[in-house]
C-alpha positions in Angstrom: -17.9 18.7 -2.5 -15.6 16.4 -0.5 -12.4 18.0 0.9 -9.0 17.2 -0.6 -8.0 13.7 0.7 -5.1 13.7 3.1 -3.1 10.5 2.6 0.2 9.9 4.3 3.1 9.7 1.9 1.1 11.3 -1.0 0.1 14.8 -2.1 -3.0 15.0 -4.2 -3.3 18.3 -5.9 -5.5 17.9 -9.0 -9.1 16.7 -8.8 -9.9 15.0 -12.2 -13.4 13.7 -11.5 -16.2 14.1 -9.0 -18.5 11.1 -9.0 -21.4 10.4 -6.5 -19.4 7.4 -5.2 -15.8 8.4 -5.7 -13.3 11.0 -6.8 -10.3 10.6 -9.1 -7.2 12.6 -8.2 -3.8 13.2 -9.7 -0.8 13.8 -7.4 2.6 12.4 -6.4 4.3 10.4 -3.6 6.8 11.9 -1.3 9.5 10.5 -3.6 8.1 12.6 -6.5 6.4 9.6 -8.3 3.4 10.7 -10.3 0.2 8.8 -9.1 -3.5 8.4 -9.9 -5.8 7.9 -6.8 -9.4 6.8 -6.5 -10.9 7.9 -3.2 -14.4 7.0 -2.1 -16.7 10.0 -1.5 -18.4 10.4 1.8 -21.5 8.8 0.3 -19.5 5.9 -1.2 -17.6 5.4 2.1 -20.9 5.1 4.0 -22.2 2.3 1.7 -20.9 -1.2 2.7 -21.6 -2.6 -0.7 -19.5 0.1 -2.4 -16.6 -0.6 0.0 -16.8 -4.3 -0.7 -16.8 -3.7 -4.4 -13.7 -1.5 -4.1 -12.1 -4.2 -1.9 -12.7 -6.8 -4.6 -11.6 -4.6 -7.5 -8.5 -3.6 -5.6 -7.4 -7.2 -5.0 -7.8 -7.8 -8.7 -5.8 -4.7 -9.6 -3.1 -5.7 -7.2 -2.8 -9.4 -8.1 -4.2 -9.8 -11.6 -3.8 -6.5 -13.6 -4.7 -6.8 -17.3 -2.6 -5.8 -20.2 -1.9 -2.1 -20.3 -3.1 -1.8 -16.7 -0.8 -0.4 -14.0 -0.8 -2.7 -10.9 -2.1 -1.3 -7.7 0.6 0.6 -5.8 -1.1 1.1 -2.4 -4.5 1.1 -0.9 -6.3 1.5 2.5 -9.7 -0.1 2.5 -10.4 0.3 6.3 -9.9 4.1 6.6 -12.9 6.6 6.8 -12.5 7.3 3.1 -11.0 4.2 1.4 -8.6 4.7 -1.5 -6.6 2.9 -4.1 -3.5 4.4 -5.8 -1.5 3.4 -8.9 1.6 4.9 -10.5 0.9 7.1 -13.5 2.6 5.1 -16.3 2.6 6.2 -20.0 0.5 3.9 -22.1 -1.3 2.2 -19.2 -4.6 2.8 -17.3 -4.5 3.3 -13.6 -6.7 3.6 -10.5 -9.4 5.4 -12.5 -10.5 2.0 -14.0 -11.8 0.9 -10.6 -14.6 3.4 -10.8 -16.7 1.4 -13.1 -17.3 -1.5 -10.7 -18.4 0.6 -7.7 -22.1 0.8 -8.5 -22.4 -2.9 -9.5 -23.0 -2.1 -13.2 -20.3 -2.6 -15.8 -19.9 -0.2 -18.7 -22.1 2.7 -17.5 -19.2 5.0 -16.4 -17.4 5.1 -19.7 -18.1 8.8 -20.3 -16.6 9.7 -16.9 -13.6 7.5 -17.5 -13.1 9.1 -20.9 -13.1 12.6 -19.3 -10.5 11.5 -16.8 -8.2 9.8 -19.4 -8.4 12.9 -21.6 -7.0 14.9 -18.8 -4.4 12.3 -17.9 -3.2 12.0 -21.5 -1.2 15.2 -21.2 0.8 13.5 -18.4 1.5 10.3 -20.4 -1.4 8.1 -19.4 -3.5 6.1 -21.9 -5.0 8.5 -24.5 -8.3 7.8 -26.1 -8.2 6.3 -29.6 -9.6 8.6 -32.4 -13.2 8.0 -33.2 -12.4 6.9 -36.8 -9.5 4.7 -35.9 -10.1 1.5 -33.8 -7.7 0.9 -31.0 -4.9 -1.7 -31.6 -6.1 -5.3 -31.0 -5.2 -6.6 -27.5 -6.4 -9.4 -25.3 -9.7 -8.6 -23.8 -10.3 -9.3 -20.2 -13.7 -10.3 -18.8 -14.7 -6.8 -17.7 -13.9 -5.3 -21.1 -15.7 -8.2 -22.8 -18.8 -7.4 -20.8 -18.7 -3.8 -21.8 -18.4 -4.7 -25.5 -21.3 -7.1 -25.3 -23.4 -4.5 -23.7 -22.6 -1.9 -26.3 -23.4 -4.4 -29.2 -26.6 -5.9 -28.0 -28.2 -2.8 -26.5 -30.1 -2.2 -23.4 -33.4 -3.9 -24.4 -31.8 -7.0 -25.7 -29.7 -7.2 -22.5 -32.8 -7.0 -20.4 -34.4 -9.8 -22.4 -31.4 -12.0 -21.8 -31.6 -11.3 -18.1 -35.3 -12.2 -18.0 -34.6 -15.5 -19.9 -31.9 -16.4 -17.4 -34.2 -15.6 -14.5 -37.0 -17.7 -16.0 -34.7 -20.7 -16.5 -33.3 -20.3 -13.0 -36.9 -20.3 -11.6 -37.8 -23.5 -13.5 -34.7 -25.3 -12.4 -35.2 -24.1 -8.8 -38.8 -25.5 -8.8 -37.6 -28.9 -10.1 -34.8 -29.0 -7.6 -37.2 -28.2 -4.7 -39.6 -31.0 -5.8 -36.7 -33.5 -5.9 -35.4 -32.3 -2.5 -38.9 -32.8 -1.0 -39.0 -36.3 -2.3 -35.6 -37.2 -1.0 -36.5 -35.8 2.5 -39.3 -38.3 2.8 -36.9 -41.3 2.5 -35.3 -42.5 5.8 -31.8 -41.0 6.3 -28.8 -43.2 5.9 -26.4 -43.1 8.8 -22.8 -42.3 8.0 -19.8 -40.7 9.5 -20.2 -37.0 10.1 -18.1 -34.8 7.9 -15.3 -32.9 9.5 -16.1 -29.1 9.8 -14.2 -27.0 7.2 -13.0 -23.6 8.3 -12.4 -21.1 5.5 -8.9 -19.7 5.3 -8.4 -16.1 6.5 -8.5 -13.5 3.8 -5.6 -11.1 3.5 -6.0 -7.9 5.6 -7.7 -5.2 3.5 -5.8 -2.5 5.3 -3.0 -2.3 2.7 -2.9 -3.7 -0.9 -0.4 -4.5 -2.1 2.3 -3.9 0.4 4.4 -5.2 3.3 2.7 -7.5 5.8 2.3 -5.5 9.0 5.0 -6.3 11.5 4.7 -6.9 15.2 6.8 -4.4 17.1 9.3 -6.1 19.4 9.5 -5.1 23.0 12.0 -2.3 23.8 15.2 -3.4 25.5 16.2 -0.8 28.1 19.6 0.8 27.7 22.7 -1.0 29.1 26.4 -0.2 28.8 27.5 -1.2 25.4 29.8 -0.3 22.5 28.0 1.4 19.6 28.7 1.8 15.9 29.6 5.5 16.1 30.2 7.6 19.2 28.2 7.3 22.4 25.3 5.2 23.5 22.5 5.6 26.1 23.6 4.8 29.6 21.8 2.4 31.9 18.7 4.1 33.3 18.8 6.9 30.7 15.6 8.9 30.4 14.5 8.0 26.9 11.2 8.3 25.1 10.4 4.9 23.5 9.3 5.2 19.8 7.1 2.2 19.2 3.7 1.2 17.6 4.5 3.1 14.4 4.4 0.1 12.2 8.1 -0.9 12.5 9.3 -4.3 13.7 11.4 -2.7 16.4 11.2 0.1 19.0 14.0 2.5 19.9 14.9 5.3 22.3 14.5 9.0 21.5 16.0 11.8 23.7 12.8 14.0 23.9 9.1 13.6 23.2 9.0 12.4 19.6 6.9 13.6 16.7 6.3 10.6 14.5 5.3 10.8 10.8 4.0 7.9 8.7 5.5 8.5 5.3 3.5 5.6 3.8 4.5 2.3 2.1 5.5 1.2 -1.3 4.9 -2.4 -2.4 8.0 -3.6 -0.5 9.2 -0.8 1.9 7.9 0.9 5.0 8.9 4.6 5.5 8.7 6.4 8.8 10.1 9.7 10.2 10.8 10.9 13.8 11.4 14.5 14.7 11.8 16.7 17.8 9.4 19.4 16.5 6.2 19.2 14.4 7.7 21.4 11.7 10.6 19.6 10.0 12.5 22.9 9.4 12.4 23.7 13.1 13.5 20.2 14.2 17.1 19.9 15.4 17.1 16.1 15.3 15.6 14.1 12.5 15.5 10.3 11.9 14.2 8.7 8.7 13.7 5.0 8.6 13.1 2.5 5.8 12.3 -1.2 6.4 12.2 -4.0 3.8 11.2 -7.6 4.5 13.3 -10.5 3.2 12.8 -14.2 2.8 15.9 -14.8 5.0 19.2 -13.2 5.9 20.8 -14.5 2.8 18.1 -12.8 0.7 18.5 -9.6 2.7 22.2 -9.5 1.8 21.5 -10.2 -1.8 18.9 -7.4 -2.0 21.0 -4.8 0.0 22.4 -2.9 -3.0 18.9 -2.4 -4.6 17.4 -1.5 -1.2 20.2 1.1 -0.5 19.6 2.7 -3.9 15.9 3.0 -3.3 15.8 4.3 0.3 18.9 6.7 0.1 17.4 8.2 -3.1 14.0 8.7 -1.5 15.6 10.3 1.6 18.4 12.1 -0.4 21.1 10.8 1.9 24.5 9.2 1.4 24.7 5.4 0.9 26.1 3.5 3.9 29.5 2.4 2.6 31.7 1.3 5.5 31.2 -2.3 6.7 31.1 -2.6 10.5 30.3 -6.4 10.4 28.9 -8.9 7.9 25.4 -7.4 8.2 26.0 -3.7 9.0 27.2 -0.7 6.9 27.6 2.9 8.1 28.5 6.3 6.7 29.4 9.4 8.7 29.2 12.9 7.2 30.4 15.7 9.3 29.2 19.3 8.8 25.8 20.9 9.2 23.7 19.0 9.4 25.7 16.2 10.9 24.5 13.0 9.1 24.7 9.3 10.0 23.4 6.6 7.7 23.2 2.8 8.4 22.0 -0.3 6.6 21.5 -3.3 8.7 20.1 -6.8 8.2 18.6 -8.9 11.0 16.1 -11.5 12.0 13.4 -11.2 14.6 10.4 -13.5 15.5 11.2 -15.7 12.5 11.2 -12.8 10.0 14.2 -11.1 8.3 14.5 -7.4 7.6 16.7 -4.8 6.0 16.7 -1.6 7.9 17.9 1.7 6.4 18.4 4.7 8.8 19.5 8.2 8.3 19.8 10.5 11.4 20.7 14.2 11.0 21.4 16.7 13.8 22.2 20.4 13.9 25.2 21.7 15.7 25.2 20.4 19.3 23.0 17.4 18.4 25.8 15.1 17.2 25.8 13.0 20.5 22.0 12.6 20.4 22.2 11.5 16.7 24.8 8.9 17.6 22.8 7.5 20.5 19.7 7.2 18.4 21.5 5.3 15.6 23.4 3.1 18.1 20.1 2.3 19.9 18.4 1.2 16.6 21.3 -1.0 15.9 21.2 -2.5 19.4 17.4 -3.2 19.2 17.9 -5.0 15.9 20.6 -7.5 17.0 
């Protein structure tokens, strides 16, 4: 049996199905959202064709979900064990539907899918219709149509149809080859050479759907400057640069950092930086959310919705005090000392909303201020 999958930002705690090529799991995201995950088994992960089929099925689930099908929430198709995740939505099917296409045959995993959906029904997923009552009529997509055809015509009739198609193809191929041979014997006609056509790049399979990965801007060393709240790093300060964690900016940290990838939603990146590996032992804690925008005007228009999402996820106060036209801050004294900031900025032609909450235990207030002020300075 494959071990429990470890996916950043998600906790999978109930194995619903073990299949030779994949497993179906139920779990939740770090925000508490119920999810269904399809994770390739070790055997499935080792088969390039299975990985390609999951890639294709995931793109369809992300961009063209059918009726009563939950769109793909997140996926990683380049990891050791590729996975696809959907939200568990009442009345809709989720990531389990991708299982059927993995072996290249449609309709042969219906018993496995029925077993999964019977278990998910108690959590609000699509229940199976009673045997004596047909399901309500709904538009049938191509995959479902193929399943219905196969059930109706039977295995033997299906094989006969395949043989007829192959026979027709063979005849047409032979005729085409004969015509091609005759054409080759004629002298070629000179003409201008066609310009080479380069296929457009496919989207990266690393994350579907989600935020396009950002290039991390170079870190600007500390210089004397006024911050938003309290003190800032002095020139030449000994800071640990936090970079290469998938954020569009780097920033300074007072001690060797422990970084945690909290995952991504369809529009927000979530990261965490600590001073200790165990959050309960960490005296300084920074949690960061980043959302891409079309431009600065769009960032400002989307700020209220963004603030609601990230402060709810991190259970922290909403930044309420405007420091300038693009920056809002809230300071909450006490234990822990808490700073929150929302800031909009543009870098390398892309616009971003950044949400930051920094907490520190007693004595860490100056360090928390310097971290927040440095993030603000790096995103000017």
